[in-house]
All heavy atoms as a GROMACS GRO file, in nm:
protein
  562
    1MET      N    1   3.343   0.052  -2.904
    1MET     CA    2   3.453   0.098  -2.991
    1MET      C    3   3.506  -0.009  -3.076
    1MET      O    4   3.565   0.018  -3.175
    1MET     CB    5   3.561   0.154  -2.902
    1MET     CG    6   3.527   0.288  -2.835
    1MET     SD    7   3.661   0.358  -2.734
    1MET     CE    8   3.785   0.382  -2.854
    2THR      N    9   3.487  -0.134  -3.040
    2THR     CA   10   3.538  -0.244  -3.122
    2THR      C   11   3.438  -0.318  -3.208
    2THR      O   12   3.467  -0.392  -3.290
    2THR     CB   13   3.603  -0.347  -3.033
    2THR    OG1   14   3.506  -0.400  -2.940
    2THR    CG2   15   3.717  -0.294  -2.956
    3ASN      N   16   3.306  -0.276  -3.188
    3ASN     CA   17   3.202  -0.342  -3.267
    3ASN      C   18   3.103  -0.238  -3.315
    3ASN      O   19   3.008  -0.202  -3.248
    3ASN     CB   20   3.130  -0.453  -3.184
    3ASN     CG   21   3.031  -0.531  -3.263
    3ASN    OD1   22   3.006  -0.500  -3.387
    3ASN    ND2   23   2.971  -0.639  -3.210
    4PRO      N   24   3.120  -0.189  -3.444
    4PRO     CA   25   3.039  -0.089  -3.489
    4PRO      C   26   2.898  -0.130  -3.511
    4PRO      O   27   2.803  -0.052  -3.501
    4PRO     CB   28   3.098  -0.050  -3.626
    4PRO     CG   29   3.193  -0.146  -3.657
    4PRO     CD   30   3.230  -0.221  -3.531
    5ALA      N   31   2.869  -0.266  -3.519
    5ALA     CA   32   2.730  -0.310  -3.532
    5ALA      C   33   2.650  -0.279  -3.401
    5ALA      O   34   2.529  -0.271  -3.405
    5ALA     CB   35   2.734  -0.455  -3.558
    6LYS      N   36   2.713  -0.265  -3.285
    6LYS     CA   37   2.651  -0.241  -3.160
    6LYS      C   38   2.645  -0.093  -3.124
    6LYS      O   39   2.590  -0.060  -3.021
    6LYS     CB   40   2.715  -0.332  -3.048
    6LYS     CG   41   2.693  -0.475  -3.067
    6LYS     CD   42   2.748  -0.553  -2.946
    6LYS     CE   43   2.718  -0.696  -2.964
    6LYS     NZ   44   2.763  -0.765  -2.847
    7ALA      N   45   2.713  -0.009  -3.202
    7ALA     CA   46   2.726   0.130  -3.170
    7ALA      C   47   2.605   0.204  -3.206
    7ALA      O   48   2.525   0.166  -3.295
    7ALA     CB   49   2.845   0.191  -3.248
    8THR      N   50   2.575   0.308  -3.132
    8THR     CA   51   2.456   0.397  -3.171
    8THR      C   52   2.506   0.499  -3.269
    8THR      O   53   2.570   0.590  -3.241
    8THR     CB   54   2.412   0.469  -3.038
    8THR    OG1   55   2.376   0.367  -2.939
    8THR    CG2   56   2.289   0.553  -3.072
    9LEU      N   57   2.476   0.472  -3.397
    9LEU     CA   58   2.520   0.559  -3.508
    9LEU      C   59   2.396   0.598  -3.590
    9LEU      O   60   2.304   0.519  -3.604
    9LEU     CB   61   2.614   0.477  -3.602
    9LEU     CG   62   2.739   0.424  -3.532
    9LEU    CD1   63   2.814   0.337  -3.638
    9LEU    CD2   64   2.834   0.531  -3.486
   10ASN      N   65   2.413   0.719  -3.642
   10ASN     CA   66   2.302   0.766  -3.737
   10ASN      C   67   2.330   0.697  -3.870
   10ASN      O   68   2.428   0.636  -3.898
   10ASN     CB   69   2.283   0.910  -3.737
   10ASN     CG   70   2.407   0.981  -3.790
   10ASN    OD1   71   2.476   0.935  -3.881
   10ASN    ND2   72   2.437   1.101  -3.734
   11GLU      N   73   2.234   0.723  -3.970
   11GLU     CA   74   2.252   0.660  -4.102
   11GLU      C   75   2.385   0.699  -4.169
   11GLU      O   76   2.453   0.613  -4.228
   11GLU     CB   77   2.133   0.697  -4.181
   11GLU     CG   78   2.126   0.629  -4.316
   11GLU     CD   79   1.996   0.673  -4.398
   11GLU    OE1   80   1.945   0.779  -4.372
   11GLU    OE2   81   1.973   0.592  -4.495
   12ARG      N   82   2.423   0.828  -4.163
   12ARG     CA   83   2.538   0.877  -4.226
   12ARG      C   84   2.664   0.806  -4.161
   12ARG      O   85   2.750   0.767  -4.232
   12ARG     CB   86   2.547   1.025  -4.210
   12ARG     CG   87   2.668   1.094  -4.281
   12ARG     CD   88   2.657   1.241  -4.254
   12ARG     NE   89   2.770   1.312  -4.293
   12ARG     CZ   90   2.781   1.391  -4.399
   12ARG    NH1   91   2.673   1.415  -4.471
   12ARG    NH2   92   2.889   1.451  -4.427
   13GLN      N   93   2.668   0.810  -4.030
   13GLN     CA   94   2.781   0.742  -3.962
   13GLN      C   95   2.797   0.595  -4.002
   13GLN      O   96   2.899   0.551  -4.017
   13GLN     CB   97   2.765   0.767  -3.811
   13GLN     CG   98   2.782   0.906  -3.766
   13GLN     CD   99   2.744   0.929  -3.628
   13GLN    OE1  100   2.646   0.864  -3.570
   13GLN    NE2  101   2.792   1.028  -3.554
   14SER      N  102   2.672   0.535  -3.999
   14SER     CA  103   2.684   0.383  -4.033
   14SER      C  104   2.736   0.363  -4.171
   14SER      O  105   2.816   0.268  -4.193
   14SER     CB  106   2.541   0.329  -4.022
   14SER     OG  107   2.499   0.329  -3.889
   15ALA      N  108   2.693   0.441  -4.269
   15ALA     CA  109   2.738   0.435  -4.400
   15ALA      C  110   2.901   0.460  -4.412
   15ALA      O  111   2.976   0.382  -4.478
   15ALA     CB  112   2.677   0.535  -4.493
   16LEU      N  113   2.947   0.554  -4.334
   16LEU     CA  114   3.088   0.583  -4.332
   16LEU      C  115   3.168   0.466  -4.266
   16LEU      O  116   3.272   0.431  -4.323
   16LEU     CB  117   3.113   0.710  -4.255
   16LEU     CG  118   3.076   0.838  -4.332
   16LEU    CD1  119   3.078   0.954  -4.238
   16LEU    CD2  120   3.173   0.862  -4.451
   17VAL      N  121   3.117   0.418  -4.160
   17VAL     CA  122   3.180   0.307  -4.097
   17VAL      C  123   3.183   0.175  -4.182
   17VAL      O  124   3.289   0.108  -4.200
   17VAL     CB  125   3.123   0.268  -3.953
   17VAL    CG1  126   3.163   0.139  -3.898
   17VAL    CG2  127   3.143   0.388  -3.864
   18GLU      N  128   3.077   0.152  -4.246
   18GLU     CA  129   3.066   0.035  -4.339
   18GLU      C  130   3.167   0.051  -4.447
   18GLU      O  131   3.238  -0.042  -4.488
   18GLU     CB  132   2.932   0.010  -4.386
   18GLU     CG  133   2.911  -0.107  -4.485
   18GLU     CD  134   2.968  -0.237  -4.435
   18GLU    OE1  135   2.976  -0.263  -4.312
   18GLU    OE2  136   3.018  -0.314  -4.530
   19TYR      N  137   3.173   0.181  -4.507
   19TYR     CA  138   3.257   0.203  -4.621
   19TYR      C  139   3.406   0.181  -4.578
   19TYR      O  140   3.490   0.123  -4.643
   19TYR     CB  141   3.238   0.333  -4.674
   19TYR     CG  142   3.321   0.366  -4.791
   19TYR    CD1  143   3.285   0.315  -4.926
   19TYR    CD2  144   3.443   0.444  -4.783
   19TYR    CE1  145   3.369   0.344  -5.025
   19TYR    CE2  146   3.520   0.468  -4.891
   19TYR     CZ  147   3.482   0.414  -5.016
   19TYR     OH  148   3.567   0.439  -5.124
   20ALA      N  149   3.437   0.244  -4.455
   20ALA     CA  150   3.581   0.227  -4.405
   20ALA      C  151   3.614   0.081  -4.384
   20ALA      O  152   3.726   0.040  -4.414
   20ALA     CB  153   3.591   0.307  -4.276
   21ARG      N  154   3.522   0.013  -4.326
   21ARG     CA  155   3.549  -0.134  -4.304
   21ARG      C  156   3.571  -0.211  -4.436
   21ARG      O  157   3.666  -0.278  -4.450
   21ARG     CB  158   3.425  -0.200  -4.228
   21ARG     CG  159   3.453  -0.342  -4.199
   21ARG     CD  160   3.328  -0.429  -4.179
   21ARG     NE  161   3.245  -0.434  -4.297
   21ARG     CZ  162   3.275  -0.506  -4.406
   21ARG    NH1  163   3.382  -0.581  -4.415
   21ARG    NH2  164   3.192  -0.501  -4.505
   22LYS      N  165   3.486  -0.188  -4.531
   22LYS     CA  166   3.503  -0.249  -4.666
   22LYS      C  167   3.634  -0.214  -4.736
   22LYS      O  168   3.710  -0.301  -4.783
   22LYS     CB  169   3.386  -0.224  -4.752
   22LYS     CG  170   3.384  -0.301  -4.879
   22LYS     CD  171   3.258  -0.284  -4.960
   22LYS     CE  172   3.256  -0.364  -5.089
   22LYS     NZ  173   3.129  -0.351  -5.164
   23LEU      N  174   3.663  -0.085  -4.740
   23LEU     CA  175   3.787  -0.039  -4.799
   23LEU      C  176   3.913  -0.100  -4.730
   23LEU      O  177   4.007  -0.128  -4.793
   23LEU     CB  178   3.796   0.113  -4.796
   23LEU     CG  179   3.909   0.183  -4.870
   23LEU    CD1  180   3.916   0.135  -5.021
   23LEU    CD2  181   3.898   0.330  -4.860
   24THR      N  182   3.899  -0.110  -4.604
   24THR     CA  183   4.018  -0.162  -4.522
   24THR      C  184   4.023  -0.314  -4.543
   24THR      O  185   4.136  -0.369  -4.563
   24THR     CB  186   3.995  -0.133  -4.368
   24THR    OG1  187   3.999   0.007  -4.358
   24THR    CG2  188   4.113  -0.195  -4.287
   25VAL      N  189   3.926  -0.383  -4.534
   25VAL     CA  190   3.925  -0.532  -4.537
   25VAL      C  191   3.938  -0.589  -4.676
   25VAL      O  192   4.006  -0.690  -4.708
   25VAL     CB  193   3.803  -0.596  -4.462
   25VAL    CG1  194   3.798  -0.743  -4.473
   25VAL    CG2  195   3.807  -0.553  -4.316
   26SER      N  196   3.865  -0.527  -4.773
   26SER     CA  197   3.866  -0.584  -4.910
   26SER      C  198   3.842  -0.468  -5.008
   26SER      O  199   3.747  -0.454  -5.083
   26SER     CB  200   3.749  -0.676  -4.925
   26SER     OG  201   3.623  -0.621  -4.893
   27GLY      N  202   3.948  -0.377  -5.014
   27GLY     CA  203   3.938  -0.261  -5.092
   27GLY      C  204   3.918  -0.281  -5.242
   27GLY      O  205   3.841  -0.209  -5.309
   28SER      N  206   3.966  -0.401  -5.290
   28SER     CA  207   3.942  -0.425  -5.433
   28SER      C  208   3.796  -0.457  -5.468
   28SER      O  209   3.759  -0.457  -5.590
   28SER     CB  210   4.029  -0.543  -5.483
   28SER     OG  211   4.002  -0.657  -5.418
   29SER      N  212   3.714  -0.476  -5.371
   29SER     CA  213   3.573  -0.502  -5.394
   29SER      C  214   3.484  -0.376  -5.393
   29SER      O  215   3.367  -0.387  -5.407
   29SER     CB  216   3.515  -0.599  -5.292
   29SER     OG  217   3.513  -0.543  -5.162
   30ILE      N  218   3.551  -0.255  -5.368
   30ILE     CA  219   3.474  -0.136  -5.380
   30ILE      C  220   3.417  -0.108  -5.516
   30ILE      O  221   3.490  -0.128  -5.610
   30ILE     CB  222   3.558  -0.010  -5.333
   30ILE    CG1  223   3.596  -0.028  -5.191
   30ILE    CG2  224   3.486   0.122  -5.355
   30ILE    CD1  225   3.495  -0.010  -5.079
   31THR      N  226   3.294  -0.073  -5.524
   31THR     CA  227   3.231  -0.047  -5.655
   31THR      C  228   3.159   0.088  -5.659
   31THR      O  229   3.150   0.149  -5.548
   31THR     CB  230   3.126  -0.157  -5.697
   31THR    OG1  231   3.014  -0.149  -5.598
   31THR    CG2  232   3.182  -0.297  -5.690
   32GLU      N  233   3.108   0.125  -5.774
   32GLU     CA  234   3.029   0.252  -5.773
   32GLU      C  235   2.910   0.245  -5.675
   32GLU      O  236   2.878   0.347  -5.626
   32GLU     CB  237   2.989   0.275  -5.917
   32GLU     CG  238   2.903   0.393  -5.947
   32GLU     CD  239   2.985   0.524  -5.916
   32GLU    OE1  240   3.106   0.532  -5.928
   32GLU    OE2  241   2.910   0.631  -5.889
   33ALA      N  242   2.858   0.129  -5.661
   33ALA     CA  243   2.742   0.116  -5.562
   33ALA      C  244   2.787   0.164  -5.426
   33ALA      O  245   2.699   0.225  -5.358
   33ALA     CB  246   2.685  -0.029  -5.559
   34ASP      N  247   2.903   0.146  -5.388
   34ASP     CA  248   2.950   0.187  -5.251
   34ASP      C  249   2.957   0.339  -5.253
   34ASP      O  250   2.920   0.395  -5.138
   34ASP     CB  251   3.085   0.127  -5.223
   34ASP     CG  252   3.086  -0.022  -5.212
   34ASP    OD1  253   3.012  -0.079  -5.127
   34ASP    OD2  254   3.156  -0.088  -5.293
   35LEU      N  255   2.999   0.401  -5.356
   35LEU     CA  256   3.003   0.550  -5.368
   35LEU      C  257   2.856   0.609  -5.362
   35LEU      O  258   2.828   0.704  -5.302
   35LEU     CB  259   3.083   0.590  -5.477
   35LEU     CG  260   3.223   0.537  -5.482
   35LEU    CD1  261   3.288   0.588  -5.611
   35LEU    CD2  262   3.302   0.575  -5.363
   36VAL      N  263   2.769   0.538  -5.430
   36VAL     CA  264   2.630   0.581  -5.442
   36VAL      C  265   2.575   0.572  -5.290
   36VAL      O  266   2.502   0.666  -5.256
   36VAL     CB  267   2.546   0.484  -5.532
   36VAL    CG1  268   2.398   0.513  -5.515
   36VAL    CG2  269   2.589   0.510  -5.674
   37SER      N  270   2.603   0.482  -5.222
   37SER     CA  271   2.561   0.468  -5.073
   37SER      C  272   2.606   0.578  -4.990
   37SER      O  273   2.533   0.637  -4.911
   37SER     CB  274   2.610   0.340  -5.012
   37SER     OG  275   2.546   0.223  -5.074
   38LEU      N  276   2.726   0.628  -5.020
   38LEU     CA  277   2.782   0.741  -4.943
   38LEU      C  278   2.706   0.870  -4.989
   38LEU      O  279   2.670   0.956  -4.914
   38LEU     CB  280   2.931   0.756  -4.962
   38LEU     CG  281   3.013   0.646  -4.898
   38LEU    CD1  282   3.161   0.665  -4.935
   38LEU    CD2  283   2.993   0.640  -4.755
   39ARG      N  284   2.691   0.889  -5.120
   39ARG     CA  285   2.625   1.002  -5.174
   39ARG      C  286   2.470   1.011  -5.124
   39ARG      O  287   2.427   1.112  -5.093
   39ARG     CB  288   2.630   1.003  -5.323
   39ARG     CG  289   2.755   1.027  -5.382
   39ARG     CD  290   2.755   1.028  -5.533
   39ARG     NE  291   2.893   1.030  -5.591
   39ARG     CZ  292   2.951   0.928  -5.663
   39ARG    NH1  293   2.870   0.824  -5.699
   39ARG    NH2  294   3.075   0.934  -5.701
   40ALA      N  295   2.415   0.886  -5.108
   40ALA     CA  296   2.277   0.883  -5.062
   40ALA      C  297   2.258   0.938  -4.925
   40ALA      O  298   2.148   0.982  -4.882
   40ALA     CB  299   2.224   0.745  -5.068
   41VAL      N  300   2.362   0.942  -4.836
   41VAL     CA  301   2.350   0.994  -4.707
   41VAL      C  302   2.417   1.138  -4.701
   41VAL      O  303   2.440   1.187  -4.592
   41VAL     CB  304   2.417   0.904  -4.600
   41VAL    CG1  305   2.329   0.779  -4.593
   41VAL    CG2  306   2.565   0.880  -4.630
   42GLY      N  307   2.427   1.206  -4.820
   42GLY     CA  308   2.475   1.339  -4.817
   42GLY      C  309   2.619   1.365  -4.832
   42GLY      O  310   2.664   1.489  -4.812
   43ILE      N  311   2.698   1.264  -4.857
   43ILE     CA  312   2.841   1.290  -4.874
   43ILE      C  313   2.872   1.329  -5.020
   43ILE      O  314   2.843   1.253  -5.113
   43ILE     CB  315   2.920   1.172  -4.820
   43ILE    CG1  316   2.889   1.147  -4.675
   43ILE    CG2  317   3.069   1.192  -4.839
   43ILE    CD1  318   2.937   1.011  -4.625
   44THR      N  319   2.946   1.442  -5.032
   44THR     CA  320   2.973   1.496  -5.166
   44THR      C  321   3.092   1.420  -5.222
   44THR      O  322   3.164   1.342  -5.148
   44THR     CB  323   3.012   1.642  -5.162
   44THR    OG1  324   3.126   1.653  -5.083
   44THR    CG2  325   2.895   1.725  -5.108
   45ASP      N  326   3.126   1.433  -5.348
   45ASP     CA  327   3.242   1.363  -5.402
   45ASP      C  328   3.374   1.419  -5.332
   45ASP      O  329   3.465   1.342  -5.315
   45ASP     CB  330   3.254   1.386  -5.553
   45ASP     CG  331   3.150   1.305  -5.628
   45ASP    OD1  332   3.088   1.209  -5.572
   45ASP    OD2  333   3.125   1.330  -5.749
   46ALA      N  334   3.372   1.539  -5.299
   46ALA     CA  335   3.488   1.592  -5.223
   46ALA      C  336   3.507   1.533  -5.090
   46ALA      O  337   3.610   1.500  -5.041
   46ALA     CB  338   3.477   1.754  -5.215
   47GLY      N  339   3.386   1.518  -5.023
   47GLY     CA  340   3.378   1.443  -4.897
   47GLY      C  341   3.433   1.297  -4.913
   47GLY      O  342   3.500   1.250  -4.827
   48ILE      N  343   3.386   1.234  -5.014
   48ILE     CA  344   3.430   1.090  -5.042
   48ILE      C  345   3.582   1.088  -5.052
   48ILE      O  346   3.653   1.004  -5.002
   48ILE     CB  347   3.358   1.035  -5.158
   48ILE    CG1  348   3.211   1.015  -5.125
   48ILE    CG2  349   3.419   0.898  -5.204
   48ILE    CD1  350   3.127   0.976  -5.249
   49HIS      N  351   3.631   1.183  -5.130
   49HIS     CA  352   3.782   1.197  -5.150
   49HIS      C  353   3.850   1.208  -5.015
   49HIS      O  354   3.946   1.138  -4.982
   49HIS     CB  355   3.816   1.309  -5.235
   49HIS     CG  356   3.968   1.343  -5.245
   49HIS    ND1  357   4.030   1.416  -5.149
   49HIS    CD2  358   4.064   1.303  -5.322
   49HIS    CE1  359   4.160   1.422  -5.174
   49HIS    NE2  360   4.177   1.349  -5.285
   50ASP      N  361   3.794   1.287  -4.932
   50ASP     CA  362   3.855   1.316  -4.797
   50ASP      C  363   3.841   1.187  -4.714
   50ASP      O  364   3.944   1.152  -4.640
   50ASP     CB  365   3.796   1.424  -4.716
   50ASP     CG  366   3.820   1.563  -4.787
   50ASP    OD1  367   3.907   1.572  -4.874
   50ASP    OD2  368   3.752   1.654  -4.753
   51VAL      N  369   3.729   1.117  -4.714
   51VAL     CA  370   3.710   1.000  -4.646
   51VAL      C  371   3.818   0.883  -4.684
   51VAL      O  372   3.877   0.823  -4.601
   51VAL     CB  373   3.567   0.942  -4.656
   51VAL    CG1  374   3.550   0.804  -4.609
   51VAL    CG2  375   3.469   1.036  -4.586
   52VAL      N  376   3.822   0.875  -4.817
   52VAL     CA  377   3.922   0.775  -4.868
   52VAL      C  378   4.062   0.810  -4.822
   52VAL      O  379   4.138   0.719  -4.786
   52VAL     CB  380   3.906   0.764  -5.020
   52VAL    CG1  381   4.026   0.678  -5.072
   52VAL    CG2  382   3.777   0.696  -5.060
   53ALA      N  383   4.101   0.938  -4.827
   53ALA     CA  384   4.229   0.976  -4.790
   53ALA      C  385   4.262   0.948  -4.645
   53ALA      O  386   4.370   0.894  -4.605
   53ALA     CB  387   4.253   1.132  -4.823
   54ILE      N  388   4.165   0.972  -4.560
   54ILE     CA  389   4.174   0.948  -4.416
   54ILE      C  390   4.185   0.799  -4.387
   54ILE      O  391   4.266   0.761  -4.315
   54ILE     CB  392   4.064   1.009  -4.338
   54ILE    CG1  393   4.072   1.162  -4.341
   54ILE    CG2  394   4.054   0.966  -4.195
   54ILE    CD1  395   3.949   1.241  -4.299
   55ILE      N  396   4.103   0.721  -4.445
   55ILE     CA  397   4.107   0.573  -4.425
   55ILE      C  398   4.243   0.518  -4.476
   55ILE      O  399   4.308   0.441  -4.402
   55ILE     CB  400   3.985   0.505  -4.507
   55ILE    CG1  401   3.857   0.549  -4.441
   55ILE    CG2  402   4.010   0.350  -4.506
   55ILE    CD1  403   3.737   0.512  -4.530
   56ALA      N  404   4.285   0.564  -4.595
   56ALA     CA  405   4.419   0.516  -4.646
   56ALA      C  406   4.530   0.560  -4.557
   56ALA      O  407   4.619   0.480  -4.525
   56ALA     CB  408   4.427   0.574  -4.786
   57TYR      N  409   4.530   0.679  -4.502
   57TYR     CA  410   4.632   0.718  -4.415
   57TYR      C  411   4.636   0.643  -4.285
   57TYR      O  412   4.747   0.590  -4.248
   57TYR     CB  413   4.609   0.868  -4.381
   57TYR     CG  414   4.708   0.917  -4.273
   57TYR    CD1  415   4.845   0.946  -4.312
   57TYR    CD2  416   4.672   0.930  -4.142
   57TYR    CE1  417   4.937   0.984  -4.218
   57TYR    CE2  418   4.766   0.979  -4.045
   57TYR     CZ  419   4.901   1.000  -4.085
   57TYR     OH  420   4.987   1.028  -3.992
   58PHE      N  421   4.525   0.613  -4.228
   58PHE     CA  422   4.525   0.538  -4.105
   58PHE      C  423   4.566   0.394  -4.135
   58PHE      O  424   4.645   0.339  -4.056
   58PHE     CB  425   4.384   0.540  -4.032
   58PHE     CG  426   4.372   0.660  -3.948
   58PHE    CD1  427   4.317   0.784  -3.994
   58PHE    CD2  428   4.408   0.645  -3.812
   58PHE    CE1  429   4.311   0.889  -3.908
   58PHE    CE2  430   4.397   0.753  -3.725
   58PHE     CZ  431   4.344   0.877  -3.779
   59ASN      N  432   4.524   0.337  -4.237
   59ASN     CA  433   4.573   0.196  -4.280
   59ASN      C  434   4.724   0.196  -4.301
   59ASN      O  435   4.789   0.107  -4.253
   59ASN     CB  436   4.496   0.151  -4.405
   59ASN     CG  437   4.361   0.103  -4.367
   59ASN    OD1  438   4.344   0.010  -4.279
   59ASN    ND2  439   4.261   0.150  -4.429
   60PHE      N  440   4.774   0.303  -4.373
   60PHE     CA  441   4.924   0.309  -4.394
   60PHE      C  442   4.997   0.314  -4.262
   60PHE      O  443   5.094   0.245  -4.243
   60PHE     CB  444   4.943   0.439  -4.483
   60PHE     CG  445   5.091   0.466  -4.496
   60PHE    CD1  446   5.176   0.394  -4.584
   60PHE    CD2  447   5.134   0.584  -4.432
   60PHE    CE1  448   5.311   0.429  -4.589
   60PHE    CE2  449   5.276   0.608  -4.441
   60PHE     CZ  450   5.355   0.537  -4.521
   61VAL      N  451   4.950   0.407  -4.174
   61VAL     CA  452   5.026   0.426  -4.054
   61VAL      C  453   5.018   0.293  -3.967
   61VAL      O  454   5.119   0.252  -3.905
   61VAL     CB  455   4.969   0.548  -3.970
   61VAL    CG1  456   5.024   0.556  -3.827
   61VAL    CG2  457   5.004   0.675  -4.050
   62ASN      N  458   4.901   0.234  -3.964
   62ASN     CA  459   4.886   0.108  -3.894
   62ASN      C  460   4.972  -0.002  -3.947
   62ASN      O  461   5.032  -0.078  -3.865
   62ASN     CB  462   4.738   0.064  -3.890
   62ASN     CG  463   4.658   0.147  -3.790
   62ASN    OD1  464   4.704   0.195  -3.686
   62ASN    ND2  465   4.527   0.164  -3.829
   63ARG      N  466   4.979  -0.007  -4.081
   63ARG     CA  467   5.069  -0.117  -4.134
   63ARG      C  468   5.218  -0.090  -4.106
   63ARG      O  469   5.297  -0.183  -4.082
   63ARG     CB  470   5.046  -0.120  -4.283
   63ARG     CG  471   4.913  -0.164  -4.335
   63ARG     CD  472   4.857  -0.295  -4.263
   63ARG     NE  473   4.728  -0.334  -4.309
   63ARG     CZ  474   4.607  -0.284  -4.272
   63ARG    NH1  475   4.603  -0.186  -4.181
   63ARG    NH2  476   4.501  -0.328  -4.317
   64LEU      N  477   5.259   0.040  -4.107
   64LEU     CA  478   5.394   0.071  -4.070
   64LEU      C  479   5.427   0.027  -3.926
   64LEU      O  480   5.529  -0.038  -3.899
   64LEU     CB  481   5.412   0.224  -4.080
   64LEU     CG  482   5.452   0.281  -4.210
   64LEU    CD1  483   5.460   0.434  -4.204
   64LEU    CD2  484   5.592   0.224  -4.265
   65ALA      N  485   5.334   0.068  -3.841
   65ALA     CA  486   5.357   0.035  -3.703
   65ALA      C  487   5.358  -0.120  -3.678
   65ALA      O  488   5.445  -0.176  -3.608
   65ALA     CB  489   5.247   0.094  -3.612
   66LEU      N  490   5.263  -0.194  -3.742
   66LEU     CA  491   5.267  -0.338  -3.726
   66LEU      C  492   5.389  -0.398  -3.788
   66LEU      O  493   5.453  -0.489  -3.732
   66LEU     CB  494   5.136  -0.397  -3.799
   66LEU     CG  495   5.006  -0.361  -3.728
   66LEU    CD1  496   4.890  -0.405  -3.816
   66LEU    CD2  497   4.997  -0.436  -3.592
   67GLY      N  498   5.423  -0.341  -3.900
   67GLY     CA  499   5.546  -0.406  -3.977
   67GLY      C  500   5.675  -0.385  -3.905
   67GLY      O  501   5.770  -0.462  -3.906
   68LEU      N  502   5.676  -0.276  -3.825
   68LEU     CA  503   5.798  -0.240  -3.752
   68LEU      C  504   5.793  -0.294  -3.606
   68LEU      O  505   5.890  -0.271  -3.527
   68LEU     CB  506   5.826  -0.086  -3.749
   68LEU     CG  507   5.847  -0.033  -3.891
   68LEU    CD1  508   5.846   0.121  -3.886
   68LEU    CD2  509   5.978  -0.085  -3.949
   69GLY      N  510   5.682  -0.352  -3.571
   69GLY     CA  511   5.673  -0.407  -3.436
   69GLY      C  512   5.658  -0.301  -3.329
   69GLY      O  513   5.694  -0.320  -3.212
   70VAL      N  514   5.607  -0.183  -3.361
   70VAL     CA  515   5.592  -0.079  -3.265
   70VAL      C  516   5.490  -0.119  -3.165
   70VAL      O  517   5.382  -0.170  -3.191
   70VAL     CB  518   5.534   0.050  -3.342
   70VAL    CG1  519   5.500   0.165  -3.248
   70VAL    CG2  520   5.631   0.096  -3.444
   71GLN      N  521   5.520  -0.091  -3.042
   71GLN     CA  522   5.434  -0.125  -2.923
   71GLN      C  523   5.373   0.006  -2.873
   71GLN      O  524   5.445   0.105  -2.868
   71GLN     CB  525   5.516  -0.190  -2.808
   71GLN     CG  526   5.583  -0.317  -2.846
   71GLN     CD  527   5.482  -0.426  -2.873
   71GLN    OE1  528   5.388  -0.449  -2.799
   71GLN    NE2  529   5.507  -0.502  -2.989
   72LEU      N  530   5.240  -0.005  -2.849
   72LEU     CA  531   5.175   0.107  -2.795
   72LEU      C  532   5.212   0.140  -2.652
   72LEU      O  533   5.240   0.037  -2.565
   72LEU     CB  534   5.024   0.092  -2.802
   72LEU     CG  535   4.964   0.081  -2.942
   72LEU    CD1  536   4.814   0.051  -2.936
   72LEU    CD2  537   4.988   0.210  -3.026
   73GLU      N  538   5.216   0.262  -2.612
   73GLU     CA  539   5.243   0.293  -2.472
   73GLU      C  540   5.124   0.262  -2.387
   73GLU      O  541   5.013   0.268  -2.431
   73GLU     CB  542   5.272   0.449  -2.454
   73GLU     CG  543   5.394   0.489  -2.525
   73GLU     CD  544   5.418   0.637  -2.510
   73GLU    OE1  545   5.352   0.701  -2.427
   73GLU    OE2  546   5.514   0.690  -2.577
   74GLU      N  547   5.143   0.215  -2.272
   74GLU     CA  548   5.033   0.196  -2.171
   74GLU      C  549   4.969   0.326  -2.137
   74GLU      O  550   5.031   0.427  -2.118
   74GLU     CB  551   5.085   0.128  -2.044
   74GLU     CG  552   5.132  -0.016  -2.066
   74GLU     CD  553   5.023  -0.108  -2.111
   74GLU    OE1  554   4.913  -0.099  -2.061
   74GLU    OE2  555   5.047  -0.201  -2.198
   75PRO      N  556   4.832   0.329  -2.117
   75PRO     CA  557   4.772   0.463  -2.089
   75PRO      C  558   4.809   0.502  -1.942
   75PRO      O  559   4.847   0.430  -1.868
   75PRO     CB  560   4.618   0.424  -2.104
   75PRO     CG  561   4.605   0.273  -2.116
   75PRO     CD  562   4.742   0.223  -2.148
   0.00000   0.00000   0.00000
């Protein structure tokens, strides 16, 4: 769960995880080539829109929690 490089993922999942990582860590470096990679594994432009929205939402919520010092509940 913490190292996608060691996860058993298919090609589509790997492309999505790599895109999510890149958008999260260095979003300004996203290029058309990154979108081409997603399209190459069958993700439509509408799907790319949804992926970006989900990634952005999770990053937003995580930054809010971190910025406010929110502590996770123990399982």
